[in-house]
DSSP file (Angstrom, degrees, kcal/mol; ACC not computed):
  #  RESIDUE AA STRUCTURE BP1 BP2  ACC     N-H-->O    O-->H-N    N-H-->O    O-->H-N    TCO  KAPPA ALPHA  PHI   PSI    X-CA   Y-CA   Z-CA
    1    1 A M     >        0   0    0      0, 0.0     4,-1.9     0, 0.0     5,-0.2   0.000 360.0 360.0 360.0 -41.8  -28.3   12.8  -54.6
    2    2 A K  H  >  +     0   0    0      1,-0.2     4,-2.4     2,-0.2     5,-0.2   0.891 360.0  53.6 -65.3 -38.3  -29.7    9.5  -55.9
    3    3 A Y  H  > S+     0   0    0      1,-0.2     4,-2.6     2,-0.2    -1,-0.2   0.914 108.2  49.5 -63.3 -43.9  -29.8   10.7  -59.5
    4    4 A S  H  > S+     0   0    0      1,-0.2     4,-2.2     2,-0.2    -1,-0.2   0.906 112.3  47.5 -61.8 -42.4  -26.1   11.7  -59.3
    5    5 A S  H  X S+     0   0    0     -4,-1.9     4,-1.9     2,-0.2    -2,-0.2   0.891 112.4  49.6 -65.5 -40.7  -25.1    8.3  -57.9
    6    6 A F  H  X S+     0   0    0     -4,-2.4     4,-2.2     2,-0.2    -2,-0.2   0.912 110.7  49.9 -62.8 -44.3  -27.2    6.6  -60.6
    7    7 A L  H  X S+     0   0    0     -4,-2.6     4,-2.5     1,-0.2    -2,-0.2   0.902 109.7  50.9 -63.6 -41.8  -25.6    8.7  -63.3
    8    8 A Q  H  X S+     0   0    0     -4,-2.2     4,-2.4     1,-0.2    -1,-0.2   0.884 109.0  51.9 -63.0 -38.5  -22.1    7.9  -62.0
    9    9 A S  H  X S+     0   0    0     -4,-1.9     4,-2.4     2,-0.2    -1,-0.2   0.905 110.2  48.2 -65.0 -42.0  -22.9    4.1  -62.0
   10   10 A I  H  X S+     0   0    0     -4,-2.2     4,-2.7     2,-0.2     5,-0.2   0.924 111.6  49.4 -64.0 -44.9  -24.1    4.3  -65.6
   11   11 A I  H  X S+     0   0    0     -4,-2.5     4,-2.2     1,-0.2    -2,-0.2   0.919 112.4  48.3 -61.2 -43.0  -21.0    6.2  -66.7
   12   12 A S  H  X S+     0   0    0     -4,-2.4     4,-1.9     2,-0.2    -1,-0.2   0.914 112.3  48.9 -64.1 -42.7  -18.7    3.6  -64.9
   13   13 A F  H  X S+     0   0    0     -4,-2.4     4,-2.0     1,-0.2    -2,-0.2   0.923 112.3  47.2 -62.8 -45.5  -20.6    0.7  -66.5
   14   14 A L  H  X S+     0   0    0     -4,-2.7     4,-2.2     1,-0.2    -1,-0.2   0.860 109.2  54.5 -66.7 -35.4  -20.4    2.2  -70.0
   15   15 A A  H  X S+     0   0    0     -4,-2.2     4,-2.1    -5,-0.2    -1,-0.2   0.888 107.7  50.4 -64.3 -38.7  -16.7    2.9  -69.5
   16   16 A L  H  X S+     0   0    0     -4,-1.9     4,-1.5     2,-0.2    -2,-0.2   0.893 108.8  51.6 -66.6 -38.8  -16.1   -0.8  -68.6
   17   17 A I  H  < S+     0   0    0     -4,-2.0     4,-0.4     1,-0.2     3,-0.2   0.925 110.1  49.8 -61.9 -43.0  -18.0   -1.9  -71.7
   18   18 A N  H >< S+     0   0    0     -4,-2.2     3,-1.1     1,-0.2    -2,-0.2   0.881 110.0  50.1 -63.6 -39.9  -15.8    0.4  -73.8
   19   19 A L  H >< S+     0   0    0     -4,-2.1     3,-1.3     1,-0.2    -1,-0.2   0.788  98.4  68.6 -67.9 -27.5  -12.6   -1.0  -72.3
   20   20 A A  T 3< S+     0   0    0     -4,-1.5    -1,-0.2     1,-0.3    -2,-0.2   0.608  85.6  70.0 -71.1 -11.2  -13.7   -4.6  -72.9
   21   21 A T  T <  S+     0   0    0     -3,-1.1   103,-0.5    -4,-0.4     2,-0.4   0.647  72.1  99.3 -84.7 -11.8  -13.3   -4.2  -76.7
   22   22 A A  E <   -A  123   0A   0     -3,-1.3     2,-0.3    -4,-0.2   101,-0.2  -0.614  55.6-177.8 -77.8 127.9   -9.5   -4.0  -76.7
   23   23 A L  E     -A  122   0A   0     99,-3.6    99,-3.2    -2,-0.4     2,-0.4  -0.884  23.1-149.2-127.8 155.6   -8.0   -7.4  -77.6
   24   24 A R  E     +A  121   0A   0     -2,-0.3     2,-0.3    97,-0.2    97,-0.2  -0.994  23.7 178.9-124.6 127.6   -4.6   -8.9  -78.0
   25   25 A L  E     -A  120   0A   0     95,-3.0    95,-3.0    -2,-0.4     2,-0.5  -0.916  24.2-147.7-128.8 152.1   -4.0  -11.7  -80.5
   26   26 A E  E     -A  119   0A   0     -2,-0.3    93,-0.2    93,-0.2    -2,-0.0  -0.992  14.9-166.4-115.9 124.2   -1.1  -13.8  -81.7
   27   27 A I  E     -A  118   0A   0     91,-3.0    91,-2.2    -2,-0.5     2,-0.1  -0.922  13.1-145.3-113.5 106.8   -1.4  -14.8  -85.4
   28   28 A P  E     -A  117   0A   0      0, 0.0    77,-0.4     0, 0.0    89,-0.3  -0.407  18.7-118.1 -71.3 147.2    1.1  -17.6  -86.3
   29   29 A A        -     0   0    0     87,-2.8     2,-0.3    75,-0.1    77,-0.2  -0.602  28.7-170.5 -84.3 144.3    2.6  -17.5  -89.8
   30   30 A S  B     -d  106   0B   0     75,-2.0    77,-2.4    -2,-0.3     3,-0.1  -0.992  21.5-141.8-135.9 143.1    2.0  -20.4  -92.2
   31   31 A A  S    S+     0   0    0     -2,-0.3     2,-0.5    75,-0.2    -1,-0.1   0.868  86.1  38.5 -74.8 -38.0    3.6  -21.0  -95.6
   32   32 A H  S    S-     0   0    0      1,-0.2    -1,-0.2    74,-0.0    74,-0.0  -0.958 129.0 -28.4-125.4 121.3    0.6  -22.2  -97.6
   33   33 A N  S    S-     0   0    0     -2,-0.5    -1,-0.2     1,-0.1    -2,-0.1   0.921  75.2-143.7  43.9  68.1   -2.9  -20.9  -97.3
   34   34 A P        -     0   0    0      0, 0.0    -1,-0.1     0, 0.0    72,-0.1  -0.338  18.1-112.4 -61.3 137.6   -2.7  -19.7  -93.7
   35   35 A P        -     0   0    0      0, 0.0    70,-0.3     0, 0.0     2,-0.1  -0.481  35.0-114.3 -69.4 139.5   -6.0  -20.3  -91.9
   36   36 A P        -     0   0    0      0, 0.0     2,-0.5     0, 0.0    68,-0.2  -0.452  15.6-146.7 -75.6 147.9   -7.8  -17.0  -90.9
   37   37 A K  E     -E  103   0B   0     66,-2.6    66,-2.6    -2,-0.1     2,-0.3  -0.976  28.9-169.8-109.6 122.2   -8.2  -16.0  -87.3
   38   38 A C  E     -E  102   0B   0     -2,-0.5     2,-0.3    64,-0.2    64,-0.2  -0.857  21.4-164.1-123.7 151.0  -11.5  -14.1  -87.1
   39   39 A L  E     -E  101   0B   0     62,-1.9    62,-2.8    -2,-0.3     2,-0.4  -0.943  16.4-143.9-123.0 148.4  -13.4  -12.0  -84.6
   40   40 A R  E     -E  100   0B   0     -2,-0.3     2,-0.4    60,-0.2    60,-0.2  -0.955  15.4-177.9-119.7 134.2  -17.1  -11.1  -84.8
   41   41 A E  E     -E   99   0B   0     58,-2.5    58,-3.4    -2,-0.4     2,-0.4  -0.997  21.2-136.7-130.1 132.8  -18.7   -7.8  -83.8
   42   42 A F  E     -E   98   0B   0     -2,-0.4     2,-0.4    56,-0.2    56,-0.2  -0.769  27.9-177.8 -90.7 130.7  -22.4   -7.1  -83.9
   43   43 A V  E     -E   97   0B   0     54,-2.6    54,-2.0    -2,-0.4     2,-0.1  -0.980  21.0-126.3-134.4 141.7  -23.2   -3.6  -85.3
   44   44 A Q    >   -     0   0    0     -2,-0.4     3,-1.7    52,-0.2    49,-0.2  -0.413  45.6 -78.2 -80.1 159.5  -26.5   -1.7  -85.9
   45   45 A D  T 3  S+     0   0    0      1,-0.3    49,-0.2    -2,-0.1    -1,-0.1  -0.311 115.1   6.9 -56.5 136.4  -27.5   -0.1  -89.2
   46   46 A R  T 3  S+     0   0    0     47,-1.6     2,-0.3     1,-0.2    -1,-0.3   0.617  92.5 144.6  62.8  17.5  -25.8    3.2  -90.0
   47   47 A Q    <   -     0   0    0     -3,-1.7    46,-2.6    48,-0.1     2,-0.3  -0.677  51.0-123.6 -83.4 139.4  -23.4    2.9  -87.0
   48   48 A M  E     -B   92   0A   0     -2,-0.3    79,-2.5    44,-0.2     2,-0.4  -0.633  27.4-163.7 -78.0 139.3  -19.9    4.2  -87.4
   49   49 A V  E     -BC  91 126A   0     42,-3.2    42,-2.3    -2,-0.3     2,-0.5  -0.992   8.4-169.8-127.3 133.5  -17.2    1.6  -86.7
   50   50 A V  E     -BC  90 125A   0     75,-3.0    75,-2.7    -2,-0.4     2,-0.5  -0.988   2.6-169.2-125.1 122.7  -13.5    2.3  -86.1
   51   51 A V  E     -BC  89 124A   0     38,-3.1    38,-2.6    -2,-0.5     2,-0.5  -0.959   4.7-167.4-112.5 120.7  -11.0   -0.6  -86.0
   52   52 A T  E     -BC  88 123A   0     71,-2.8    71,-2.4    -2,-0.5     2,-0.4  -0.939   4.7-172.0-111.8 127.4   -7.6    0.3  -84.7
   53   53 A I  E     -BC  87 122A   0     34,-3.3    34,-2.7    -2,-0.5     2,-0.4  -0.961   9.3-176.7-122.7 134.1   -4.8   -2.3  -85.2
   54   54 A N  E     +BC  86 121A   0     67,-2.2    67,-2.6    -2,-0.4     2,-0.3  -0.987  14.6 179.8-129.3 121.2   -1.3   -2.1  -83.8
   55   55 A T  E     - C   0 120A   0     30,-2.1    30,-0.3    -2,-0.4    65,-0.2  -0.828  21.1-134.3-121.6 158.3    1.2   -4.8  -84.8
   56   56 A D        +     0   0    0     63,-1.4    29,-0.3    -2,-0.3    -1,-0.0  -0.300  65.0  57.0 -91.9-173.5    4.8   -5.7  -84.1
   57   57 A G  S    S-     0   0    0     -2,-0.1     2,-0.3    27,-0.1    28,-0.2  -0.182  70.8-113.6  83.2-178.9    7.3   -6.7  -86.7
   58   58 A H    >   -     0   0    0     26,-0.1     3,-1.4     5,-0.1     5,-0.3  -0.969  35.4 -76.7-151.5 162.2    8.4   -4.8  -89.8
   59   59 A Q  T 3  S+     0   0    0     -2,-0.3     5,-0.1     1,-0.2    -2,-0.0  -0.394 116.2  29.1 -62.7 136.1    8.2   -5.1  -93.6
   60   60 A G  T 3  S+     0   0    0      3,-0.3    -1,-0.2    -2,-0.1     4,-0.1   0.539  80.8 117.8  91.3   8.3   10.6   -7.7  -94.9
   61   61 A D  S <  S-     0   0    0     -3,-1.4    -2,-0.1     2,-0.3     3,-0.1   0.312  94.0 -98.6 -90.0  10.1   10.6   -9.8  -91.8
   62   62 A G  S    S+     0   0    0      1,-0.2    46,-2.8    -4,-0.1     2,-0.4   0.431  93.8  99.7  93.2  -1.5    9.3  -12.8  -93.7
   63   63 A Q  E     -F  107   0B   0     -5,-0.3     2,-0.5    44,-0.2    -2,-0.3  -0.949  50.6-163.5-123.1 140.4    5.6  -12.4  -92.7
   64   64 A I  E     -F  106   0B   0     42,-2.2    42,-2.4    -2,-0.4     2,-0.5  -0.919  12.0-162.6-122.7 104.1    2.7  -10.8  -94.5
   65   65 A L  E     -F  105   0B   0     -2,-0.5    18,-2.6    18,-0.4    17,-0.5  -0.742  12.6-175.8 -87.5 125.6   -0.2  -10.0  -92.2
   66   66 A S  E     -FG 104  81B   0     38,-2.9    38,-2.0    -2,-0.5     2,-0.4  -0.901   8.7-161.4-123.6 153.8   -3.5   -9.4  -94.0
   67   67 A M  E     -FG 103  80B   0     13,-2.9    13,-2.7    -2,-0.3     2,-0.4  -0.990   5.3-173.4-135.8 141.6   -6.9   -8.3  -92.8
   68   68 A T  E     -FG 102  79B   0     34,-2.3    34,-2.8    -2,-0.4     2,-0.5  -1.000   6.9-161.8-133.3 135.9  -10.4   -8.5  -94.3
   69   69 A I  E     +FG 101  78B   0      9,-3.0     8,-3.1    -2,-0.4     9,-1.4  -0.974  22.8 160.3-118.1 120.1  -13.6   -7.0  -92.8
   70   70 A T  E     -FG 100  76B   0     30,-2.0    30,-3.3    -2,-0.5     6,-0.2  -0.946  30.1-131.2-133.8 154.8  -16.9   -8.4  -94.1
   71   71 A D  E >   -F   99   0B   0      4,-2.2     3,-2.0    -2,-0.3    28,-0.2  -0.531  37.1 -97.9 -99.5 175.5  -20.4   -8.4  -92.9
   72   72 A S  T 3  S+     0   0    0     26,-1.5    27,-0.1     1,-0.3    -1,-0.1   0.626 122.3  60.9 -69.9 -10.6  -22.7  -11.4  -92.6
   73   73 A L  T 3  S-     0   0    0     25,-0.2    -1,-0.3     2,-0.1    24,-0.0   0.490 121.1-105.3 -90.3  -5.2  -24.4  -10.4  -95.9
   74   74 A G  S <  S+     0   0    0     -3,-2.0     2,-0.3     1,-0.3    -2,-0.1   0.431  70.8 145.2  96.5  -0.1  -21.0  -10.8  -97.7
   75   75 A N        -     0   0    0      1,-0.0    -4,-2.2     2,-0.0     2,-0.6  -0.571  42.9-139.9 -73.5 131.7  -20.3   -7.1  -98.2
   76   76 A E  E     +G   70   0B   0     -2,-0.3    -6,-0.3    -6,-0.2     3,-0.1  -0.827  23.4 176.4 -95.4 123.6  -16.6   -6.4  -98.0
   77   77 A Y  E     +     0   0B   0     -8,-3.1     2,-0.3    -2,-0.6    -7,-0.2   0.736  67.4   0.0 -96.8 -28.1  -15.7   -3.2  -96.1
   78   78 A R  E     -G   69   0B   0     -9,-1.4    -9,-3.0    11,-0.1     2,-0.4  -0.954  49.0-175.5-162.3 143.6  -11.9   -3.4  -96.1
   79   79 A N  E     +G   68   0B   0     -2,-0.3     2,-0.4   -11,-0.2   -11,-0.2  -0.930  17.4 174.2-140.5 113.5   -9.2   -5.7  -97.4
   80   80 A K  E     -G   67   0B   0    -13,-2.7   -13,-2.9    -2,-0.4     2,-0.3  -0.984  12.5-159.8-129.3 131.1   -5.6   -4.7  -96.5
   81   81 A R  E     +G   66   0B   0     -2,-0.4   -15,-0.2   -15,-0.2   -16,-0.1  -0.849  69.1  17.5-110.2 144.3   -2.4   -6.7  -97.2
   82   82 A D  S    S-     0   0    0    -17,-0.5     2,-0.4    -2,-0.3    -1,-0.2   0.975  73.6-171.1  63.9  61.1    1.0   -6.4  -95.4
   83   83 A I        +     0   0    0    -18,-2.6   -18,-0.4    -3,-0.2     2,-0.3  -0.709  10.7 168.5 -84.6 129.1   -0.1   -4.5  -92.3
   84   84 A V        -     0   0    0     -2,-0.4     2,-0.2     2,-0.2   -27,-0.1  -0.996  50.1 -13.6-140.6 139.2    2.8   -3.3  -90.1
   85   85 A G  S    S-     0   0    0    -30,-0.3   -30,-2.1    -2,-0.3     2,-0.3  -0.481 115.3  -1.9  75.4-139.9    2.7   -0.9  -87.2
   86   86 A N  E     +B   54   0A   0    -32,-0.2     2,-0.3    -2,-0.2   -32,-0.2  -0.705  65.0 170.5 -93.5 138.8   -0.5    1.2  -86.6
   87   87 A F  E     -B   53   0A   0    -34,-2.7   -34,-3.3    -2,-0.3     2,-0.4  -0.986  11.1-166.0-147.4 134.6   -3.4    0.9  -88.9
   88   88 A K  E     -B   52   0A   0     -2,-0.3     2,-0.4   -36,-0.2   -36,-0.2  -0.981   2.5-171.3-128.8 137.6   -6.9    2.4  -88.6
   89   89 A V  E     -B   51   0A   0    -38,-2.6   -38,-3.1    -2,-0.4     2,-0.4  -0.990   4.5-176.5-125.3 131.5  -10.1    1.6  -90.5
   90   90 A A  E     +B   50   0A   0     -2,-0.4     2,-0.3   -40,-0.2   -40,-0.2  -0.995  14.5 149.8-128.7 136.5  -13.3    3.5  -90.2
   91   91 A F  E     -B   49   0A   0    -42,-2.3   -42,-3.2    -2,-0.4     2,-0.5  -0.974  39.9-118.3-155.0 166.2  -16.6    2.7  -92.0
   92   92 A T  E     -B   48   0A   0     -2,-0.3   -44,-0.2   -44,-0.2     2,-0.1  -0.951  35.7-115.3-112.5 129.1  -20.4    3.0  -91.6
   93   93 A A        -     0   0    0    -46,-2.6   -47,-1.6    -2,-0.5     3,-0.1  -0.361  14.6-154.8 -64.4 135.4  -22.4   -0.1  -91.4
   94   94 A Q  S    S+     0   0    0      1,-0.2     2,-0.3   -49,-0.2    -1,-0.1   0.698  76.1   0.0 -83.2 -20.6  -24.8   -0.5  -94.3
   95   95 A S  S    S-     0   0    0    -51,-0.1     2,-0.6   -48,-0.1    -1,-0.2  -0.973  88.9 -80.2-157.5 166.0  -27.2   -2.7  -92.3
   96   96 A T  S    S+     0   0    0     -2,-0.3     2,-0.3   -51,-0.1   -52,-0.2  -0.659  77.9 115.8 -73.1 116.9  -27.6   -4.3  -88.9
   97   97 A S  E     -E   43   0B   0    -54,-2.0   -54,-2.6    -2,-0.6     2,-0.4  -0.974  66.6 -80.6-167.4 175.6  -25.4   -7.4  -89.0
   98   98 A A  E     -E   42   0B   0     -2,-0.3   -26,-1.5   -56,-0.2     2,-0.4  -0.755  38.8-148.3 -91.1 138.5  -22.4   -9.2  -87.6
   99   99 A F  E     -EF  41  71B   0    -58,-3.4   -58,-2.5    -2,-0.4     2,-0.5  -0.910   1.5-150.3-109.8 135.5  -19.0   -8.2  -88.9
  100  100 A D  E     -EF  40  70B   0    -30,-3.3   -30,-2.0    -2,-0.4     2,-0.7  -0.920   5.3-166.1-104.4 124.8  -16.1  -10.5  -89.2
  101  101 A I  E     -EF  39  69B   0    -62,-2.8   -62,-1.9    -2,-0.5     2,-0.4  -0.945  19.8-174.2-108.2 109.4  -12.6   -9.1  -88.8
  102  102 A C  E     -EF  38  68B   0    -34,-2.8   -34,-2.3    -2,-0.7     2,-0.4  -0.867  11.2-166.7-115.2 139.5  -10.2  -11.8  -90.1
  103  103 A F  E     -EF  37  67B   0    -66,-2.6   -66,-2.6    -2,-0.4     2,-0.3  -0.946   4.2-175.5-121.9 143.3   -6.4  -11.9  -90.1
  104  104 A T  E     - F   0  66B   0    -38,-2.0   -38,-2.9    -2,-0.4     2,-0.5  -0.977  11.0-156.4-130.1 149.5   -4.0  -14.2  -92.0
  105  105 A N  E     - F   0  65B   0    -77,-0.4   -75,-2.0    -2,-0.3     2,-0.5  -0.919  13.0-163.2-129.7 105.3   -0.2  -14.3  -91.6
  106  106 A E  E     -dF  30  64B   0    -42,-2.4   -42,-2.2    -2,-0.5     2,-0.5  -0.755  13.7-137.8 -94.4 129.4    1.6  -15.7  -94.6
  107  107 A L  E     - F   0  63B   0    -77,-2.4   -44,-0.2    -2,-0.5     3,-0.1  -0.744  26.4-129.0 -83.6 124.1    5.2  -16.8  -94.3
  108  108 A Q    >   -     0   0    0    -46,-2.8     3,-1.6    -2,-0.5    -1,-0.0  -0.335  30.6 -88.8 -73.9 155.4    7.1  -15.7  -97.4
  109  109 A G  T 3  S+     0   0    0      1,-0.2    -1,-0.1   -78,-0.1     3,-0.1  -0.305 113.1  37.6 -59.7 145.7    9.3  -18.1  -99.4
  110  110 A G  T 3  S+     0   0    0      1,-0.2     2,-0.7    -3,-0.1    -1,-0.2   0.234  93.0  99.5  94.0 -13.9   12.8  -18.4  -98.2
  111  111 A Y    <   +     0   0    0     -3,-1.6     2,-0.3   -49,-0.1    -1,-0.2  -0.925  47.1 153.7-107.9 113.7   11.8  -18.2  -94.5
  112  112 A R        +     0   0    0     -2,-0.7     3,-0.1    -3,-0.1    -4,-0.0  -0.910  39.3  21.2-135.1 160.3   11.7  -21.6  -92.9
  113  113 A G  S    S+     0   0    0     -2,-0.3     3,-0.1     1,-0.1     0, 0.0   0.078  80.9  76.5  68.0 173.3   12.1  -22.9  -89.4
  114  114 A G  S    S-     0   0    0      1,-0.1     2,-0.7     2,-0.0    -1,-0.1  -0.047  90.1 -75.5  77.0 175.0   11.6  -20.8  -86.3
  115  115 A N        -     0   0    0     -3,-0.1     2,-0.6     2,-0.1    -1,-0.1  -0.847  47.1-168.5-114.9  93.5    8.5  -19.6  -84.7
  116  116 A Y        +     0   0    0     -2,-0.7   -87,-2.8   -87,-0.2     2,-0.3  -0.735  19.3 156.7 -88.6 120.9    7.0  -16.8  -86.8
  117  117 A V  E     -A   28   0A   0     -2,-0.6     2,-0.5   -89,-0.3    -2,-0.1  -0.997  31.9-146.5-143.0 143.6    4.2  -14.9  -85.1
  118  118 A R  E     -A   27   0A   0    -91,-2.2   -91,-3.0    -2,-0.3     2,-0.4  -0.959  15.3-146.4-108.7 128.5    2.6  -11.5  -85.4
  119  119 A D  E     -A   26   0A   0     -2,-0.5   -63,-1.4   -93,-0.2     2,-0.4  -0.788  18.4-167.6 -90.3 136.1    1.2   -9.9  -82.2
  120  120 A I  E     -AC  25  55A   0    -95,-3.0   -95,-3.0    -2,-0.4     2,-0.5  -0.984  18.3-159.9-128.1 134.7   -1.8   -7.7  -82.7
  121  121 A E  E     -AC  24  54A   0    -67,-2.6   -67,-2.2    -2,-0.4     2,-0.4  -0.975  23.3-169.7-106.1 125.2   -3.5   -5.2  -80.4
  122  122 A L  E     -AC  23  53A   0    -99,-3.2   -99,-3.6    -2,-0.5     2,-0.5  -0.963  13.1-176.3-124.3 129.2   -7.1   -4.7  -81.7
  123  123 A D  E     -AC  22  52A   0    -71,-2.4   -71,-2.8    -2,-0.4     2,-0.5  -0.991   4.9-169.5-126.3 125.0   -9.5   -2.1  -80.6
  124  124 A I  E     + C   0  51A   0   -103,-0.5     2,-0.4    -2,-0.5   -73,-0.2  -0.960   7.1 178.2-117.5 121.8  -13.1   -2.0  -82.0
  125  125 A E  E     - C   0  50A   0    -75,-2.7   -75,-3.0    -2,-0.5     2,-0.3  -0.972   2.9-179.9-123.1 137.8  -15.3    0.9  -81.4
  126  126 A A  E >   - C   0  49A   0     -2,-0.4     3,-1.2   -77,-0.2   -77,-0.2  -0.976  48.4 -13.2-137.3 151.1  -18.8    1.3  -82.7
  127  127 A G  G >> S+     0   0    0    -79,-2.5     3,-1.1    -2,-0.3     4,-0.5  -0.406 129.3   1.7  67.6-131.2  -21.5    3.9  -82.4
  128  128 A A  G >4 S+     0   0    0      1,-0.3     3,-0.9     2,-0.2    -1,-0.3   0.837 131.4  59.0 -60.8 -34.7  -21.0    6.6  -79.7
  129  129 A A  G <4 S+     0   0    0     -3,-1.2    -1,-0.3     1,-0.2    -2,-0.2   0.771 102.9  53.5 -65.2 -25.5  -17.7    5.1  -78.7
  130  130 A A  G <4 S+     0   0    0     -3,-1.1    -1,-0.2   -82,-0.2    -2,-0.2   0.562  86.9 103.6 -88.7  -9.5  -16.4    5.6  -82.3
  131  131 A R  S << S-     0   0    0     -3,-0.9     2,-1.4    -4,-0.5     3,-0.1  -0.392  80.2-116.4 -74.4 150.9  -17.2    9.4  -82.5
  132  132 A D     >  +     0   0    0      1,-0.2     4,-1.7    -2,-0.1     3,-0.3  -0.696  36.9 177.2 -86.1  88.9  -14.5   12.0  -82.1
  133  133 A W  H  > S+     0   0    0     -2,-1.4     4,-2.6     1,-0.2    -1,-0.2   0.772  74.6  60.9 -70.0 -26.9  -15.8   13.6  -78.9
  134  134 A N  H  > S+     0   0    0      2,-0.2     4,-2.2     1,-0.2    -1,-0.2   0.906 105.8  47.4 -65.0 -40.4  -12.9   16.1  -78.7
  135  135 A A  H  > S+     0   0    0     -3,-0.3     4,-2.8     2,-0.2    -2,-0.2   0.898 112.9  49.2 -66.7 -39.8  -13.9   17.5  -82.1
  136  136 A I  H  X S+     0   0    0     -4,-1.7     4,-2.4     2,-0.2    -2,-0.2   0.915 110.2  50.9 -64.4 -42.7  -17.5   17.8  -80.9
  137  137 A Q  H  X>S+     0   0    0     -4,-2.6     5,-1.7     1,-0.2     4,-0.7   0.913 114.5  43.4 -60.1 -43.7  -16.5   19.4  -77.7
  138  138 A S  H  <5S+     0   0    0     -4,-2.2     3,-0.4     3,-0.2    -2,-0.2   0.937 115.3  48.0 -67.2 -47.1  -14.4   22.0  -79.6
  139  139 A A  H  <5S+     0   0    0     -4,-2.8    -2,-0.2     1,-0.2    -1,-0.2   0.871 122.7  32.6 -64.6 -38.5  -17.0   22.7  -82.3
  140  140 A E  H  <5S-     0   0    0     -4,-2.4    -1,-0.2    -5,-0.2    -2,-0.2   0.405 103.2-126.4-101.4   2.1  -19.9   23.1  -79.9
  141  141 A R  T  <5 +     0   0    0     -4,-0.7     2,-0.3    -3,-0.4    -3,-0.2   0.939  47.8 171.6  51.1  55.7  -17.9   24.7  -77.1
  142  142 A L      < -     0   0    0     -5,-1.7    -1,-0.2    -6,-0.2    -2,-0.0  -0.646  34.6-118.0 -94.5 150.8  -19.2   22.1  -74.6
  143  143 A K     >  -     0   0    0     -2,-0.3     4,-2.1     1,-0.1     3,-0.4  -0.496  33.3-108.3 -77.3 156.3  -18.0   21.6  -71.0
  144  144 A P  H  > S+     0   0    0      0, 0.0     4,-2.2     0, 0.0     5,-0.1   0.872 121.0  52.6 -55.8 -37.6  -16.4   18.2  -70.2
  145  145 A S  H  > S+     0   0    0      1,-0.2     4,-2.2     2,-0.2     5,-0.1   0.863 107.8  51.8 -67.3 -33.9  -19.5   17.3  -68.1
  146  146 A E  H  > S+     0   0    0     -3,-0.4     4,-2.2     2,-0.2    -1,-0.2   0.887 108.8  50.4 -68.6 -37.7  -21.8   18.1  -71.1
  147  147 A V  H  X S+     0   0    0     -4,-2.1     4,-2.6     2,-0.2    -2,-0.2   0.929 110.0  50.4 -62.9 -44.8  -19.7   15.9  -73.4
  148  148 A Q  H  X S+     0   0    0     -4,-2.2     4,-2.9     1,-0.2     5,-0.2   0.924 110.4  49.7 -59.4 -45.9  -20.0   13.0  -70.9
  149  149 A L  H  X S+     0   0    0     -4,-2.2     4,-2.5     1,-0.2    -1,-0.2   0.897 111.3  48.2 -63.9 -39.8  -23.7   13.4  -70.7
  150  150 A R  H  X S+     0   0    0     -4,-2.2     4,-2.4     2,-0.2    -1,-0.2   0.905 112.3  49.5 -64.3 -41.1  -24.1   13.5  -74.4
  151  151 A K  H  X S+     0   0    0     -4,-2.6     4,-2.4     2,-0.2    -2,-0.2   0.931 113.1  46.1 -64.1 -45.5  -21.9   10.4  -74.7
  152  152 A V  H  X S+     0   0    0     -4,-2.9     4,-2.6     1,-0.2    -2,-0.2   0.909 111.3  52.8 -62.5 -42.0  -23.9    8.6  -72.0
  153  153 A D  H  X S+     0   0    0     -4,-2.5     4,-2.2    -5,-0.2    -2,-0.2   0.922 111.3  45.9 -60.5 -44.9  -27.2    9.6  -73.7
  154  154 A E  H  X S+     0   0    0     -4,-2.4     4,-2.3     2,-0.2    -1,-0.2   0.896 112.5  50.5 -65.6 -39.2  -26.1    8.2  -77.1
  155  155 A M  H  X S+     0   0    0     -4,-2.4     4,-2.5     2,-0.2    -2,-0.2   0.898 110.3  49.8 -66.7 -38.5  -24.8    5.0  -75.5
  156  156 A I  H  X S+     0   0    0     -4,-2.6     4,-2.7     2,-0.2    -2,-0.2   0.913 109.8  51.3 -64.3 -42.1  -28.2    4.6  -73.7
  157  157 A D  H  X S+     0   0    0     -4,-2.2     4,-2.5     1,-0.2    -2,-0.2   0.908 111.0  48.6 -60.2 -41.4  -30.0    5.1  -77.0
  158  158 A E  H  X S+     0   0    0     -4,-2.3     4,-2.5     2,-0.2    -2,-0.2   0.909 111.6  48.3 -66.4 -41.6  -27.8    2.5  -78.6
  159  159 A I  H  X S+     0   0    0     -4,-2.5     4,-2.4     2,-0.2    -2,-0.2   0.922 112.7  49.0 -62.9 -43.5  -28.4    0.0  -75.8
  160  160 A S  H  X S+     0   0    0     -4,-2.7     4,-2.4     1,-0.2    -2,-0.2   0.905 111.1  49.8 -61.6 -42.7  -32.2    0.7  -76.0
  161  161 A S  H  X S+     0   0    0     -4,-2.5     4,-2.5     2,-0.2    -2,-0.2   0.908 111.1  49.4 -63.3 -43.1  -32.1    0.2  -79.8
  162  162 A E  H  X S+     0   0    0     -4,-2.5     4,-2.5     2,-0.2    -2,-0.2   0.895 110.6  49.8 -64.1 -39.7  -30.2   -3.1  -79.5
  163  163 A L  H  X S+     0   0    0     -4,-2.4     4,-2.3     2,-0.2    -2,-0.2   0.904 110.3  50.6 -66.2 -40.4  -32.7   -4.4  -76.8
  164  164 A D  H  X S+     0   0    0     -4,-2.4     4,-1.3     1,-0.2    -2,-0.2   0.933 111.3  48.9 -59.7 -45.2  -35.6   -3.4  -79.1
  165  165 A Y  H  X S+     0   0    0     -4,-2.5     4,-0.9     1,-0.2     3,-0.3   0.915 111.3  49.3 -60.9 -43.7  -33.9   -5.3  -82.0
  166  166 A L  H  < S+     0   0    0     -4,-2.5     3,-0.3     1,-0.2    -1,-0.2   0.875 113.2  46.0 -64.3 -37.9  -33.4   -8.4  -79.8
  167  167 A F  H  < S+     0   0    0     -4,-2.3    -1,-0.2     1,-0.2    -2,-0.2   0.652 112.2  50.8 -82.4 -14.4  -37.0   -8.4  -78.5
  168  168 A T  H  <        0   0    0     -4,-1.3    -1,-0.2    -3,-0.3    -2,-0.2   0.567 360.0 360.0 -97.8  -8.6  -38.5   -7.9  -82.0
  169  169 A T     <        0   0    0     -4,-0.9    -2,-0.2    -3,-0.3    -1,-0.2   0.431 360.0 360.0-101.0 360.0  -36.5  -10.7  -83.7
C-alpha cells in the first residue's frame, strides 16, 4: 500500500514539473534591431528536446517574428524567420549545456504607430517528456500503466543523472 502511494506521489510530482514548462510571452515589435527576448533551458548530453511554438498574427501583418536556438558553446540548432501559427522544432543536444531560445519581432517598413506585439505560447520538453509515448505504446503493445511506469523510470533516471552532474561539478 505504501509503495502504491509513493508511486502516485512521484507521478503527480513529475506531471507538475512537465506542466511548468509551458510559457506565454509577449514580444513587442521594434523597427530597428529589435532586442531579443530569450529563455534558457538546461539540457543533458544526448537528450532529445522538442520546442513547440504557437503564435498569433499572420503573414503580412507588419511583424516578422524570428527565433534562434543556440547552446552555451555557440552551436546553433535552429534559426527560423517569419514564424506564424504553430511551429515545432526537435533536436538532440550535442553536449550537456544551457540552451538559449531567443525571439525577435521586427516591425516592417511602412508600419508605424500602434502597439504591435506578437503573443507566443512556448512549450519546451526534454528527455523522457519529449518522447512520443503513444508510438512506443503502440509499437511495444504496452498497457497504459506500463507506459506510465516506463515514463516515470526514465524521468527518475534523468533526475538522478542531473543530481550526479550537479554534485560532481
